[in-house]
N, C-alpha and C positions, 0 to 999 in steps of 0.2 A: 505494501498499499504506500501510496506516496501522499503527501498534504499539500493541498494546491491553496496558495495564501493570496487574497485578493486584499490589497492596501487601497482603501477608499474607491472601491468602485462604483462608477455613476450611473450606468445603462443598465436597467433591470432585465433586459432581454437578453444581454452578454451574460449576466450572472446564472439567469435561468437557464441558458444554455451548457454553461461551464458545469452547473449544478446535474444537470440532467449526463454530461459525461462522466462526473465524478462518480455516481451511481453504477454506472456501466463500466467504468474503469476501477472500481474498486477504492479510488480515492477519497480521501477527508478534505471536505471544502472549509476555510479558514475565512472569514469576512472581518475586516477591519474597519472599524468606523471611524470617520462617519461615512456613511451611503448616501449614495445620491438617489435612493428609494425607500419605501417601506418593504419589509420582509412580508408582509402579506399581501402586496401589489398582485392585482390579477395581471398584469402583464408579465411578472418573473413567474408564477406559477404556470402560465400558459407556456412561456416559453422551457421551462422545465418539464412539462406536461406532466403527467401523474407520478413522475419520478422523486418531483419535490419532497413528496411526503414520505419517501425511505432515505433522504439526505442526511438528515441531523447535521447541519453545518453548526460550527463552533462561531460563535459571534464574539469579538474583542472589542470593547468600549475603546480603545485606544492602541496605537503601534507601541507605546510604552507598556502597555499592559500585555501585549502577545508578547513583546521580546523579555521582558521581565519572567515570564513564563516559559520560554522557549530558546534562551539565549545558549544554553548549555548545548546547545544541536547548530551553533550560528556554522560550524565546521561542514554542515549540510545544507546550508541555505545555498540558495541557487536565484540569481537575480536576472529576469528577463529584462534586456535593456536594447535601446538604439546606440547607447554611449560605449559600447564596446567592442573589438573586433574577434572575440571567442564566439567561435559558431557553436551552437547547440549540440550539434552531434560529436563535438570534440570533447564533451563534458563526460564524465564518467559517474552515472547515478546508480544509486541503490536504493532497495525500498526503505520508506523512511524518510527520505528524503524531503526537504521543503521547497517548492519550486515556488517561487514568489513572484508576483506581478503586480504593476500598478496602476493606477487610475487610466481610464481611458484619454483622458486631456492632458495628462503630465505626466505619466509615468510613476517611477520609484525616486523617492529623495535619494540626492546624492549622500549624505551622511548613512544612511541604513545601507548601500550597497558598499561602504567603505567598511562594514564588519565583514566581510569576506571577498574582497574585490577579486580575487582569483577564479570566484564562482560567479563572474558576470557573464553571462551568455547573451547572444543576439542570435536572432533568424536571420539568413541572406535574404537582401530584397535589393532590386535593381535600383539606382540614382532616381528614378522617376517617382518613387513612393517616399513617405517619410515613415510610416507605421502599418502594421496588420492590426484588423480587430482583434480586441481581446479575446473573446472565445477562440477564432482561429488561433492566436497564439499559444493560448492555455493549450488546445488541443495537439498542436504539433510539438510542443516541447513533452506533453504529458505521455504521449505514446511513442516518443524516442526512447525516454525514461522506461516505458513498459518493455519496448522492444530490446532494451538491453538486460533485461531482468525477467523475460517472460516465464522461464522456467520455473520462478519461484513463487508464479502466482497459479491460481486456481480460476481458470476460467472456462466457460462453458462449452462443449465440443462443439466446432462448426461441423454440421454436415451439411450437404448438399442435396436438397430434398427434391430435386425436378430431373 
């Protein structure tokens, strides 16, 4: 299991989609306030479909509260950012890692990423773009982490039924 951490997410549909992905991937979702929406927002539930009831996200009142409770794991914090050159597929992920993503409009605070500068990772993009959608970015990095550790997870058997 991986820990998906969203720092101050603002768009409910992104968070709903990420919640659905967390249920399907076995990841734990951490939401750090302030949030740009209400947790009971109908749009959030719609984006997460019926998966939201199975999610059980951990809601943190502040980044400081999250860090106080989890700082001992800072060596396993991975920060998704456009402000570095280390590609996400060059990172070595392990179960229990914290994959940390920032708000849609501003990313992660620099001071937070300084906690483990060597684990700042990015998704390659052309020069025409600034960033990817948050839900897309979370999916890309989470499933790379799973790919690297697939033998350690209990996923359902895929059977082609046609």
